[in-house]
C-alpha positions in Angstrom: -9.7 -7.3 -15.6 -11.0 -6.0 -19.0 -7.8 -6.7 -20.9 -7.6 -10.2 -19.3 -11.2 -10.9 -20.2 -10.6 -9.8 -23.8 -7.5 -11.9 -24.1 -9.4 -14.9 -22.7 -12.1 -14.4 -25.3 -9.4 -14.1 -28.0 -7.8 -17.3 -26.8 -11.2 -18.9 -26.9 -11.7 -17.9 -30.6 -8.2 -19.4 -31.4 -9.2 -22.6 -29.7 -12.4 -22.7 -31.7 -10.4 -22.4 -34.9 -8.1 -25.1 -33.7 -10.9 -27.4 -32.4 -9.1 -30.6 -33.5 -6.5 -29.9 -30.8 -8.8 -28.4 -28.2 -11.3 -31.3 -28.5 -8.8 -34.1 -28.8 -6.5 -32.8 -26.0 -8.9 -30.6 -23.9 -6.9 -30.7 -20.7 -3.6 -29.8 -22.3 -5.4 -26.9 -24.2 -6.9 -25.8 -20.9 -3.5 -25.6 -19.1 -2.0 -23.6 -22.1 -5.0 -21.2 -21.8 -4.5 -20.8 -18.1 -0.7 -20.2 -18.4 -1.1 -17.6 -21.2 -4.1 -15.8 -19.5 -2.2 -15.8 -16.1 0.8 -14.0 -17.7 -1.6 -11.4 -19.2 -3.4 -11.0 -15.9 -0.2 -10.5 -13.9 1.1 -7.9 -16.3 -2.1 -6.0 -16.5 -2.8 -6.2 -12.8 0.7 -4.9 -12.0 0.0 -1.9 -14.3 -3.5 -1.2 -13.2 -3.3 -1.8 -9.4 -0.4 0.5 -8.4 -1.0 -0.1 -4.7 1.5 -2.8 -3.7 -0.6 -4.2 -0.8 -3.7 -4.6 -2.9 -1.7 -6.1 -5.8 -0.1 -8.6 -3.5 -3.5 -9.6 -2.1 -5.1 -9.9 -5.5 -2.3 -12.0 -7.0 -2.1 -14.2 -3.8 -5.9 -14.7 -4.0 -5.6 -15.7 -7.7 -2.8 -18.2 -7.2 -4.5 -19.5 -4.0 -7.4 -20.5 -6.2 -5.2 -22.0 -8.9 -3.5 -24.1 -6.1 -6.9 -25.2 -4.7 -8.0 -26.3 -8.1 -4.9 -28.4 -8.7 -5.2 -30.0 -5.2 -8.8 -30.8 -5.9 -8.1 -32.3 -9.3 -5.1 -34.4 -8.4 -4.7 -34.8 -4.7 -7.7 -34.5 -2.4 -11.5 -33.8 -2.9 -12.1 -30.4 -1.4 -15.5 -29.3 0.1 -18.1 -28.2 -2.5 -16.4 -30.3 -5.2 -18.9 -33.1 -5.0 -21.8 -34.5 -7.0 -23.4 -31.2 -7.9 -20.2 -29.8 -9.4 -19.6 -33.0 -11.4 -23.3 -33.0 -12.5 -23.1 -29.5 -13.9 -20.0 -30.4 -15.9 -21.7 -33.6 -17.2 -24.9 -31.6 -18.2 -22.7 -29.1 -20.0 -21.1 -31.9 -22.0 -24.6 -33.2 -22.7 -25.7 -29.8 -24.0 -22.5 -29.6 -26.1 -23.2 -33.0 -27.7 -27.0 -33.0 -28.1 -28.5 -29.8 -26.8 -30.1 -31.4 -23.7 -29.1 -30.3 -20.2 -31.5 -31.4 -17.5 -31.7 -29.5 -14.3 -29.8 -26.2 -14.0 -30.4 -25.6 -17.7 -29.2 -22.0 -17.8 -25.9 -22.6 -16.1 -25.3 -25.9 -18.0 -25.9 -24.0 -21.2 -23.5 -21.3 -20.2 -20.8 -23.8 -19.3 -21.5 -25.8 -22.5 -20.9 -22.8 -24.6 -17.6 -22.2 -22.9 -16.6 -25.8 -23.7 -17.7 -25.1 -27.3 -14.9 -22.7 -27.7 -12.2 -24.0 -25.4 -12.9 -27.7 -25.6 -14.8 -30.0 -23.2 -12.4 -29.8 -20.2 -13.7 -29.5 -16.7 -10.4 -27.5 -15.9 -11.5 -24.7 -18.2 -14.9 -24.6 -16.5 -13.2 -24.3 -13.1 -10.9 -21.6 -14.4 -13.7 -19.5 -15.7 -15.1 -19.4 -12.1 -11.6 -18.5 -10.8 -11.6 -15.5 -13.2 -15.1 -14.6 -12.0 -14.0 -14.8 -8.4 -11.1 -12.3 -9.1 -13.5 -10.1 -11.1 -15.7 -9.9 -7.9 -12.6 -8.6 -6.0 -12.0 -5.9 -8.6 -15.7 -4.9 -8.5 -15.5 -4.8 -4.7 -12.5 -2.4 -4.9 -14.4 -0.1 -7.3 -17.4 0.0 -5.0 -15.3 0.8 -1.9 -13.5 3.5 -3.9 -16.8 5.0 -5.0 -18.0 5.1 -1.3 -14.7 6.8 -0.4 -13.7 4.1 2.1 -10.4 4.4 4.0 -7.4 2.6 2.3 -7.0 0.3 5.3 -10.6 -0.7 5.0 -10.1 -1.5 1.3 -7.1 -3.6 2.1 -9.0 -5.5 4.8 -12.0 -6.1 2.5 -9.8 -7.4 -0.3 -8.0 -9.7 2.1 -11.4 -11.2 3.2 -12.6 -11.6 -0.4 -9.3 -13.2 -1.4 -9.0 -15.7 1.3 -12.5 -16.4 2.7 -12.2 -20.2 2.5 -15.6 -21.4 1.4 -15.9 -18.6 -1.2 -12.4 -19.5 -2.6 -13.4 -23.1 -2.8 -16.6 -22.3 -4.7 -14.4 -20.4 -7.2 -12.5 -23.6 -8.2 -15.6 -25.8 -9.0 -18.1 -25.9 -11.8 -20.9 -24.7 -9.6 -23.1 -21.8 -10.6 -22.7 -19.9 -7.4 -19.6 -17.9 -8.5 -21.3 -16.7 -11.7 -24.4 -15.6 -9.7 -22.2 -13.8 -7.1 -20.4 -12.0 -10.0 -23.7 -10.8 -11.5 -25.0 -9.7 -8.1 -21.7 -7.9 -7.4 -21.9 -6.1 -10.7 -25.6 -5.3 -10.0 -24.6 -3.8 -6.6 -21.9 -1.7 -8.3 -24.5 -0.1 -10.6 -26.8 0.3 -7.7 -24.1 2.3 -5.8 -23.5 4.5 -8.9 -27.2 5.4 -8.8 -27.4 5.7 -5.0 -24.4 8.2 -5.1 -26.1 10.5 -7.5 -26.1 8.7 -10.8 -28.8 8.6 -13.4 -31.8 6.2 -13.2 -30.3 4.0 -16.0 -27.8 2.7 -13.4 -30.7 1.6 -11.2 -32.4 -0.1 -14.1 -29.2 -1.9 -15.1 -28.7 -3.1 -11.5 -32.2 -4.6 -11.5 -31.7 -6.3 -14.9 -28.5 -7.9 -13.6 -30.4 -9.3 -10.5 -33.0 -10.7 -12.8 -30.3 -12.2 -15.0 -28.8 -13.8 -11.8 -32.2 -15.1 -10.9 -32.3 -16.9 -14.2 -29.6 -19.1 -12.9 -31.2 -19.5 -9.4 -34.4 -17.9 -8.4 -33.1 -17.2 -4.8 -30.7 -14.6 -6.3 -33.7 -12.3 -6.6 -33.2 -11.4 -2.9 -31.6 -7.9 -3.5 -34.7 -6.7 -5.5 -36.9 -5.9 -2.4 -34.1 -3.7 -1.0 -33.6 -2.0 -4.3 -37.4 -1.3 -4.5 -37.5 0.0 -1.0 -34.6 2.3 -1.7 -36.2 3.6 -4.9 -39.4 4.3 -3.1 -38.2 5.7 0.2 -34.7 7.1 -0.3 -34.4 10.8 -1.0 -30.9 11.5 -2.4 -31.1 15.3 -1.7 -31.2 14.9 2.0 -29.9 11.3 2.1 -32.7 10.0 4.2 -35.5 7.5 4.0 -38.9 9.2 3.9 -42.6 8.7 3.0 -44.5 11.2 1.0 -46.7 11.5 -2.1 -43.8 10.6 -4.4 -43.2 7.4 -2.5 -46.8 6.4 -3.0 -46.6 6.9 -6.7 -43.4 5.0 -7.0 -44.8 2.2 -4.9 -47.6 1.8 -7.4 -45.2 1.8 -10.4 -42.9 -0.7 -8.7 -45.9 -3.0 -8.0 -47.1 -2.8 -11.6 -43.6 -3.5 -12.9 -43.4 -6.6 -10.6 -46.8 -7.9 -11.8 -45.7 -7.5 -15.4 -42.3 -9.2 -14.8 -44.0 -12.0 -12.9 -46.7 -12.6 -15.6 -44.1 -12.4 -18.4 -41.1 -14.2 -16.9 -42.3 -15.5 -13.6 -41.8 -19.2 -14.5 -38.1 -18.6 -15.3 -37.3 -16.1 -12.6 -39.6 -17.0 -9.7 -40.5 -20.6 -10.5 -39.6 -21.9 -7.1 -41.6 -19.2 -5.3 -44.6 -19.7 -7.5 -44.8 -23.3 -6.3 -45.3 -22.2 -2.7 -49.1 -22.4 -2.0 -49.2 -21.8 1.7 -47.2 -22.1 4.9 -48.0 -25.8 5.2 -46.6 -26.5 1.8 -43.3 -24.8 2.7 -42.9 -26.5 6.1 -43.8 -30.0 4.7 -41.5 -29.5 1.8 -38.6 -28.7 4.1 -39.3 -31.8 6.2 -38.9 -33.9 3.1 -35.6 -32.4 2.2 -33.6 -33.2 5.3 -29.9 -33.6 4.5 -27.3 -35.7 6.3 -25.4 -32.7 7.5 -28.0 -32.0 10.2 -29.9 -28.9 9.1 -33.0 -30.1 10.8 -33.7 -27.7 13.6 -36.4 -25.7 15.4 -39.3 -26.3 17.7 -41.8 -29.0 16.9 -45.0 -27.1 16.2 -47.9 -28.8 14.4 -49.6 -25.6 13.1 -47.8 -24.7 9.9 -48.3 -20.9 10.1 -47.1 -20.8 13.7 -44.2 -23.1 12.9 -43.2 -20.7 10.1 -43.3 -17.7 12.4 -41.5 -19.2 15.4 -38.9 -21.2 13.6 -37.9 -18.7 10.9 -35.5 -16.7 13.1 -33.9 -19.9 14.3 -33.5 -21.2 10.7 -32.0 -17.8 9.7 -29.4 -18.2 12.5 -28.6 -21.7 11.2 -28.4 -20.5 7.6 -25.8 -17.8 8.7 -23.7 -20.0 10.9 -24.0 -23.5 9.4 -22.4 -26.0 9.9 -23.0 -25.9 13.6 -20.4 -27.5 15.9 -22.7 -30.4 16.8 -23.1 -31.2 13.1 -19.4 -31.1 12.1 -18.4 -34.0 9.9 -14.7 -33.2 9.6 -12.1 -30.5 9.3 -13.9 -28.9 6.3 -16.9 -28.2 8.5 -14.7 -26.7 11.2 -13.1 -24.3 8.7 -16.5 -23.5 7.2 -17.9 -22.5 10.6 -15.0 -20.6 12.0 -13.9 -18.8 8.8 -17.2 -18.4 6.9 -20.2 -18.8 9.2 -18.6 -16.7 12.0 -17.8 -13.9 9.5 -21.4 -13.7 8.3 -22.7 -13.8 11.9 -20.2 -11.1 13.0 -21.5 -8.8 10.2 -25.0 -9.1 11.7 -23.6 -8.6 15.2 -21.7 -5.4 14.4 -24.7 -4.0 12.4 -27.0 -4.4 15.4 -24.2 -3.0 17.7 -23.1 0.0 15.7 -25.9 1.1 13.4 -27.0 3.8 15.8 -23.6 5.4 15.7 -24.0 8.8 14.0 -20.4 8.8 12.7 -21.1 6.0 10.2 -20.9 7.3 6.7 -23.5 5.9 4.3 -25.6 4.9 7.3 -28.8 4.6 5.1 -26.9 2.4 2.6 -25.8 0.1 5.4 -29.4 -0.4 6.3 -30.2 -1.2 2.7 -27.4 -3.8 2.6 -28.6 -5.3 5.8 -32.1 -5.7 4.3 -30.5 -7.5 1.4 -28.6 -9.8 3.7 -31.8 -10.5 5.8 -33.8 -11.1 2.6 -31.3 -13.7 1.3 -31.2 -15.4 4.7 -35.0 -15.4 4.8 -35.4 -17.0 1.4 -32.8 -19.7 2.0 -33.5 -20.4 5.6 -36.5 -22.5 4.5 -35.2 -23.4 1.1 -32.0 -25.3 1.7 -31.6 -29.0 2.1 -28.6 -29.1 4.4 -25.7 -27.2 5.9 -23.5 -27.8 2.9 -26.2 -26.2 0.6 -26.5 -23.3 3.0 -22.8 -22.7 2.7 -23.0 -22.4 -1.1 -26.1 -20.2 -1.1 -25.0 -17.6 1.4 -21.7 -17.1 -0.6 -23.9 -15.8 -3.5 -24.2 -12.6 -1.4 -20.6 -12.4 -0.2 -20.0 -9.0 -1.7 -23.0 -7.5 0.2 -21.7 -8.9 3.5 -18.1 -7.6 2.9 -19.4 -4.2 1.8 -21.7 -4.0 4.9 -18.8 -5.0 7.1 -16.5 -2.3 5.5 -19.1 0.5 6.0 -19.8 -0.5 9.6 -16.1 -1.0 10.5 -14.9 2.2 8.7 -15.8 4.6 11.6 -13.2 2.8 13.8 -10.4 3.8 11.5 -9.5 7.5 11.1 -10.8 8.9 7.8 -7.7 11.0 7.1 -5.8 9.9 4.1 -2.3 10.8 3.0 -1.8 12.7 -0.3 -0.5 9.5 -1.9 -3.7 7.7 -1.0 -5.8 10.4 -2.5 -3.8 10.2 -5.7 -4.3 6.4 -6.0 -6.2 5.2 -9.1 -9.9 4.3 -8.7 -9.5 1.2 -10.9 
């Protein structure tokens, strides 16, 4: 992806120099950019990914997204391609024209600067997200290779990432979720480098990337608690979670670092959380945000604190599985439930079922990933407006789920690899 990215940046500079064409004919310029970049991507991917199965899946996932984008633009409005996607595009145009953006300021600024180089075409904004979606797949492969996963597991994981319907649909819109997912995936990659014996700088980079993602949406901060727990409790020498004097000192340092970050950048990173005054505020706020897709669930309890305690597990279940069958509005919701919600729920199920298995490699890391998944579900269980919003938010953490699934499922496949598999490049 590096050569493709550099070529894309180069084309952007060319478009900037020829701004009379890119601004007067933005869509034509966008399609020329897509064709040229696609040629470079195919050639470089064929050279870099020498495994035929993986190459076929990656290219199929790429062109699957291109096809979805064209269908959405000229044939039928696909799920996720609604008012929010159009609004981000319009705010990016506003930023390009006058510097004003409105809500979602950071992503609108990012998208506006893309338009500054390539021209104000929504098509190019969508294509950037397609490239980010493919970048996530490449990062996933690198993580699985670093964890020494079986080749069959890697193929299965890439298949899921390439064709998970809702995630693919997010990649062809101008929504911020794909950019956030890419930052969180890159963060997880550096975290794995540190976890597997790397230097502390990798851990610091992983935290910075999470904070950068949180700048686009505060809910993206969910992996940080798991990172902090790992730093404090995990001992890489014996590969176990333990409590001792060192963990107490690290706990104090992490707490001090959090206080400093919150005081310095809390408004930008944790603004939504800082608004929460108590349980009653959170419960009442959710009641005022009920969406038409039927996310209103749970037991009717007047006491806010008790309401929060009792209904949180139920809401987490809804966040993972939404849209529920009794809330389906059409074929899109059926696909979202069966191909997206059921996958996330299955990952939770196999974790509970298999985590005690002593044959699971990187068992401690699986627990850490599970904490990340639970933290994200906990944050958004009370923070979303409707099932459609839940779909988008949980796909921010798609890499964590696929990676957790891969680790848990790996013990079912023999770990022996052929000599050819051992010689395959690590991308």
